[in-house]
C-alpha positions as CSV (number, residue, x, y, z in Angstrom):
1,M,174.4,47.4,110.8
2,L,172.6,48.9,113.6
3,L,173.8,52.4,112.6
4,R,172.6,52.0,109.0
5,A,169.0,51.2,110.0
6,Q,166.5,53.6,108.4
7,F,164.0,55.3,110.8
8,T,160.8,56.3,109.5
9,L,158.6,59.3,110.9
10,P,156.3,57.1,113.1
11,D,159.2,55.3,114.5
12,L,160.7,58.7,115.8
13,V,157.3,60.3,116.9
14,L,156.5,57.8,119.5
15,P,159.7,58.1,121.6
16,F,159.5,61.9,121.3
17,V,156.0,62.0,122.7
18,V,157.0,59.7,125.6
19,L,159.9,61.9,126.4
20,I,157.6,65.1,126.4
21,A,155.1,63.2,128.7
22,I,157.8,62.3,131.1
23,F,159.2,65.8,131.1
24,I,155.6,67.3,132.0
25,F,155.0,64.8,134.8
26,I,158.5,65.6,136.4
27,R,157.7,69.3,136.3
28,R,154.3,68.8,137.9
29,S,155.5,66.6,140.6
30,R,158.3,69.1,141.6
31,R,155.6,71.9,141.7
32,R,153.4,69.8,144.0
33,F,156.4,69.0,146.2
34,R,157.2,72.7,146.5
35,R,153.4,73.7,147.3
36,S,153.4,71.0,150.1
37,R,156.4,72.6,151.6
38,D,155.2,76.1,151.3
39,D,151.6,75.6,152.5
40,S,152.6,76.7,156.1
41,A,154.0,79.8,154.9
42,I,150.9,81.1,153.0
43,V,149.3,84.1,154.5
44,H,145.6,84.7,153.8
45,V,145.0,88.3,152.9
46,T,141.4,89.7,153.6
47,R,139.9,92.0,151.1
48,P,139.3,95.5,152.0
49,E,135.9,96.7,152.8
50,S,135.8,98.8,149.5
51,D,136.0,95.6,147.5
52,R,133.4,93.9,149.5
53,S,130.8,96.7,148.8
54,G,131.8,96.6,145.3
55,S,130.0,93.4,144.6
56,A,126.8,94.8,146.4
57,R,127.2,98.0,144.4
58,T,127.2,96.0,141.1
59,S,124.3,94.1,142.3
60,D,122.5,97.4,143.1
61,E,123.4,98.8,139.7
62,L,122.3,95.6,137.9
63,T,119.0,95.8,139.7
64,R,118.6,99.4,138.7
65,Q,119.4,98.8,135.2
66,E,117.0,95.9,135.0
67,V,114.2,98.4,136.4
68,E,115.0,100.8,133.9
69,F,114.9,98.1,131.1
70,Y,111.5,97.1,132.4
71,E,110.1,100.7,132.5
72,R,111.5,101.3,128.9
73,S,109.8,98.1,127.6
74,R,106.5,99.3,129.2
75,D,106.7,102.7,127.7
76,M,107.5,101.3,124.3
77,S,104.7,98.8,124.4
78,G,102.4,101.7,125.5
79,M,103.5,103.8,122.6
80,L,103.1,101.0,120.2
81,D,99.6,100.1,121.7
82,S,98.5,103.7,121.1
83,K,99.8,103.8,117.5
84,I,98.0,100.6,116.8
85,R,94.7,102.0,118.1
86,V,95.2,105.1,116.0
87,L,95.7,103.0,113.0
88,Q,92.7,100.9,113.6
89,H,90.7,104.0,113.8
90,L,92.0,105.3,110.5
91,I,91.1,102.0,108.9
92,T,87.7,102.2,110.3
93,Q,87.3,105.7,109.0
94,S,88.6,104.7,105.6
95,Q,86.4,101.6,105.5
96,Q,83.4,104.0,106.3
97,Q,84.4,106.5,103.5
98,I,84.8,103.5,100.9
99,E,81.3,102.4,101.8
100,R,79.8,105.9,101.6
101,L,81.8,106.3,98.0
102,E,80.4,103.0,96.8
103,E,76.9,104.0,97.9
104,L,77.1,107.4,96.1
105,L,78.6,105.5,92.9
106,T,75.5,103.2,93.0
107,R,73.2,106.2,93.3
108,S,74.8,108.1,90.5
109,K,74.5,104.9,88.3
110,D,70.9,104.2,89.3
111,P,68.7,106.1,86.7
112,A,65.8,106.3,89.2
113,G,67.9,108.8,91.1
114,G,68.7,106.8,94.3
115,T,65.6,104.7,95.0
116,S,67.7,101.7,95.7
117,S,67.2,100.1,99.1
118,P,69.9,101.0,101.7
119,T,72.5,98.4,102.2
120,P,73.7,97.1,105.8
121,E,76.8,99.0,105.5
122,S,75.0,102.5,104.6
123,T,73.1,102.3,107.8
124,S,76.1,103.2,109.7
125,P,76.1,106.8,111.4
126,A,78.6,108.2,108.9
127,A,76.4,107.0,105.9
128,A,73.3,108.5,107.7
129,S,74.7,112.1,107.4
130,P,73.4,114.1,104.5
131,V,75.4,114.0,101.4
132,V,75.3,117.0,99.3
133,P,77.0,116.3,96.0
134,T,78.9,119.1,94.3
135,P,77.9,119.7,90.9
136,V,80.7,119.6,88.2
137,V,80.6,122.7,86.3
138,P,82.7,122.8,83.1
139,I,84.8,126.0,82.5
140,P,83.4,127.6,79.5
141,K,85.9,128.4,76.7
142,P,85.8,131.9,75.5
143,T,84.2,131.9,72.1
144,T,85.4,135.4,71.1
145,L,88.9,136.7,71.9
146,D,89.8,140.2,71.3
147,D,93.4,139.4,71.0
148,P,94.3,137.0,68.2
149,Q,97.8,136.3,70.0
150,L,96.0,135.1,73.0
151,A,93.7,132.9,70.9
152,E,96.8,131.4,69.2
153,I,98.3,130.7,72.6
154,L,95.2,129.0,73.9
155,A,94.9,126.9,70.9
156,L,98.5,125.8,71.1
157,A,98.0,125.1,74.8
158,D,95.0,123.0,74.0
159,E,97.0,120.9,71.7
160,G,99.3,119.9,74.4
161,F,102.6,122.2,73.4
162,S,105.0,123.0,76.1
163,I,105.2,126.7,77.4
164,A,108.6,127.1,75.7
165,T,107.1,125.8,72.2
166,I,104.3,128.0,72.5
167,A,106.5,131.1,73.4
168,H,108.7,130.2,70.5
169,R,105.9,129.8,68.0
170,V,104.1,133.0,69.1
171,G,107.3,135.1,68.9
172,L,107.4,135.9,72.5
173,L,110.8,134.1,72.9
174,N,113.3,135.2,70.3
175,L,116.4,132.9,70.6
176,R,119.2,133.6,68.4
């Protein structure tokens, strides 16, 4: 009857774990026993001088790299600061130009010809400079053209036709 007993997996795992634990403890105790016997035979070897200075060398190298990183960060922050100053100057200039253009726009809309009182923004040195508006002169269209083909080309161009279409309609481009 004892031979016919059914063993389940948990019944087999526990004895197996206990056997493995006993095996590990026995091996460790053997190693400790050997070490205690061989302690007298251990010879301490000193490191050569080159290895000792190696740690100092790595420390010096790390310090040098740290200084280089610090210098690079200072250079980069200086470059960023200068670029920020340039951008702020450009923003100030553009703001002055916007104010000047707005003043010119209000003057051009004023029927009295600029008799409006100056705004606080227009009292800046950039706005105080004399501004001479450039007159817009329309390009006169020729009223009489000696060449009828030129007149036809100009008329088609005024209507918005492309160069290829104009050349084809006038007969300058004969595609066959």
